[in-house]
Structures are given as structure tokens and as C-alpha cells.
N, C-alpha and C positions, 0 to 999 in steps of 0.2 A: 648675583644673577637677578635679572629682572623678573618680577612675578608674572609678567605677560607671557614669558616663555613657558612657564608652568601651565598657564591656561591653554596655550597652543598644544602642549603635550597632552593635557587632559582632553581636549577636543579630539585629537587624533586617536587616543586610546578609546574614547567613547565611540567614535565612528567605527573603529575596528571591531569593537564588541557588538555594536548594533548590526554591522554587516554579518558577523558570525551568527547572531541570533536569527537573522532573516534568511540566511543562505544555507545553513547546515541542517542536517536531519538527525544527527546523533545527539542524544539527550545529554551526554556528558560534555560534549563540545559546546552545546547551547548553554549548559549550566556554567561552564568556565567563562563563556563570553558575557554572561550576566554578571559574574563576579568581576570581570574586567571593567564593565560599565560602572559598577559600584565603586571600584577603586578610582576610576577617572573622576567620578563625582566627588569622592573624598579629596582628591588632589585639587579640584576646583574650589571646594569649600575652604581648604587651607590657604590656597593662593588668594582668594578674595579676602579672607581675614587678614592676611599679611599685607595686602594692598591697602586695607582700611586702617591699619595700625598707625597711630600718630606719634611721631617723635620717638621717645624711648619706651613708651608704654605699649607692649604688645597686645593685640586683640586675640583672645583665645577662643572666640566663639566658633571659628571654623574647626579648630581641633576638637572641641566638645561635640559638635555635630558629626564630625568624622568618626569620633569614638562611638557614638550611638549608632551610626550607620554600620560600623564594623560589628557591633553586637547583633544587629538585625541580620547582617550577612552571615554571621556564625549560626544563628538559629535557622536561617534559610538553608544553609549547607546541611544541617542535620535532617531537616524535614525533606529537602529535595533529594538527597542521596537515598533516604529510606524509600521514597516513592520510586526513584529510578531502579533501586534494587528489587522492589516488588514487581515492577513492570518486567524487568529482565528475568526474574524467576518464573513468571507466568507465561511470557511470550518468547523467551530466549533471544530477545533482541532489545537493543537500547535505542531504537528508532523512535523519533517523536510521532511519526505516523501511527505506530502501534499503540500509543497511549489512548487514542480515541476509541480503540476497540474494547477498552476496559469498562465501558458503560453498560455492556450487555450482561 
């Protein structure tokens, strides 16, 4: 399969994630859309690395960057879900609009 097809898929997934972040109000849905955008970026990294590989020697730079992005995403999940749970406990809502009320 052509690596360009993977780049098109990554662009579509990133656009879906960006639309979800901009249009939705539920914090869990926004959080999942951010994860979708990170996965699209990982797919693009691996696709670009595969495009740049020469002959029989594979270029592993994209896989290494994708691995570190997954580590950062795992840390984000831990911190983000803890914040969402604290907002839900105090406000009984997972709405992004209610998060601004926590400054008081």
C-alpha cells in the first residue's frame, strides 16, 4: 500500500479530532478527540519515516517519535482523567464550560 494513503487517513483522523475538540462540550469527548489527534500524528510520523526509508534499510525515526508521543499521551490520560473526575465530583457535570467555574 502506498504511504500517501496513510497520510490521507492521518489527515482525515486529525480533522475529525479537531472538529470534535472545537464542537463538543463534554470533557470526556473532547479528551477522546485529543487522543484521536495524537494517534493521527503518530500515523503521520510513521508514514513519513516509511516514505524516507531507502532501499532495504528501514528508517525507524518515525516509530521512535511515535513511541515517545504514546508515552506523553499515557501521562496525559492519567492527569486529564484525574482533573475531569475532580470537576465531576465538585460540579456533577463533565461539561467543559463548568471547568472555568473552578477558578473561584
